[in-house]
Residue, then its C-alpha position, 0 to 999 in steps of 0.5 A: m813248929i804248926s800251931p794247933l790253930r793251923l793244924a786244924l785249919a788245914a784238915v777243914p779241906v780234908g775232912a770237907a772232900i770226905i764227907v760232901p761225897g757221903i752226902a751225895l750218895a744219901e738216899p733221895p726223900p721217897l716223896k714227889v711232890e707237887f702243888s697245884d694252883v689254887n682253885c678260885r672256885s673253892n679256894q683250894v690247893t691241890v697237893t700231890i704226894t706219891n710215894q716213889g721208894s721200896k717203902r710205906t713212908e709216913y708225911t704231914v702236910l703242913k699250912d703255916g706251921e700248923r698240921i693239915d693233914r697226915g698220911d702213909p702211902d704204900t709204895g706206888e701209890t699217889n695220894k692227894e691233899t686239898v688245903t684252904v687258903d683264904p681269898r686274897d691271902s697266901a699260906r705257906i706249905t710244907v710236907v714233912s716226911n720223917n721230921v725232915e722237910v721233902a717240899e715246901e711251897k708259898v702260894y698266893n690266892d689272888c683270885k678276884r670275888k666276883p661282887y654281888h649286885r642287883n643292877n648295873n647301876d650298882w654304885g660301882y659294883g655292876r658295869r656303871l659308876p655313878y656320875t660324880g660331876p665332870p673328871a677333876d684333870l679336866m677342870g684342872k687344865l681348863a682353870t690352868g688355861a683360863g690363868l695363862l690366857m688372863v696372865g698372857g692378855i695382861a702382860w700384852w696389855m701393859s707391853a703395849i701401854w708401858p714404853r709409850e707412857t714412860f718414854r717420850f722423846 
């Protein structure tokens, strides 16, 4: 006798084979979404949304889960939405249509901000850094070399004196 559990486990692959082709035939989302790179001057990303469907489709643009803008382009119409991303920060931009996520992208704003400087000697913001003495790694190498010379000289001197003083025949 076949138990009900074995019958249910045997029916899972059959059920999947029936459902999967139905999912494959589902209509693709009518919106085509493209994300631009971050514009360093304005710190903005342009989201281009094109309606490729046969009817007007509503969408919502979200930045980190907060609503930025809504729209409903006609068939073949393209809308451009701008999303501001703070310098040296990132944001997750999502486009949702009919409570279904159409596209999502994490955008990084890694534009370097140009520092304000009055002259070339503006304490590291201009072309030259202020003079703060010799480099530390050079001084460390010189000290190590001097110490090795001193230890080597003492070892040489001791090796020249020691056998003569203690071993006399």
